[in-house]
C-alpha positions in Angstrom: 83.4 116.8 88.1 86.2 118.4 90.2 89.8 118.1 89.3 92.8 118.5 91.6 96.1 119.1 89.9 99.7 119.0 90.9 101.5 122.4 91.0 104.9 123.5 91.9 105.2 126.4 94.4 107.3 129.2 92.9 106.8 131.8 95.6 105.6 132.0 99.2 103.4 134.9 100.1 102.2 136.3 103.4 99.1 135.0 105.2 99.5 131.3 104.1 99.3 132.2 100.4 101.6 131.0 97.6 102.1 131.4 93.8 102.1 128.0 92.0 102.9 127.1 88.4 101.3 124.5 86.2 102.1 124.2 82.5 103.5 127.8 82.5 100.4 129.2 84.1 100.9 130.9 87.6 98.1 131.1 90.1 97.7 132.3 93.7 96.5 129.6 96.1 96.0 129.1 99.8 98.4 126.9 101.9 96.1 127.1 104.9 95.3 123.4 104.9 99.0 122.2 104.9 101.4 122.1 107.9 104.3 123.3 105.9 105.4 124.0 102.3 108.5 125.5 100.7 109.3 126.9 97.3 110.0 124.0 94.9 107.5 121.7 96.6 104.8 120.1 94.6 101.2 120.3 96.0 97.8 119.0 95.0 95.6 122.1 94.3 91.9 121.9 94.5 89.6 124.9 94.2 92.4 127.3 95.1 93.7 125.3 98.1 96.8 123.1 98.5 95.4 119.9 100.0 98.5 117.7 100.0 102.2 117.7 99.3 103.7 115.0 96.9 107.1 114.2 95.7 108.4 115.4 92.4 108.3 112.0 90.7 104.6 111.4 91.5 103.7 115.0 90.4 105.5 114.5 87.1 103.7 111.2 86.3 100.4 112.9 86.9 101.4 115.9 84.8 102.4 113.6 82.0 99.1 111.8 82.1 97.3 115.1 81.8 99.5 116.0 78.7 98.6 112.6 77.2 94.9 113.2 77.7 95.1 116.6 76.0 97.1 115.1 73.1 94.5 112.5 72.7 91.4 114.8 72.8 89.7 115.5 69.5 90.9 118.8 67.8 89.3 121.9 69.3 88.2 120.0 72.5 91.1 120.9 74.8 89.1 122.9 77.4 88.0 121.4 80.6 84.4 122.0 81.3 
């Protein structure tokens, strides 16, 4: 199963790259599939590529659902396989 997650752009880098943050974890991603993105934008990230922009409200709803899923998982089973 593949999972795409909302992430907030915290830094734009050269060559259509960016640093995004999800849950306190920062990662480098490609922005090559988007027309435009700015620091502070939320994007859907799948396998290292931003595939769509979304508004802050929608991103927060999705992040809250992920947090609920983790909270409901049995103890010790918080990794995504």
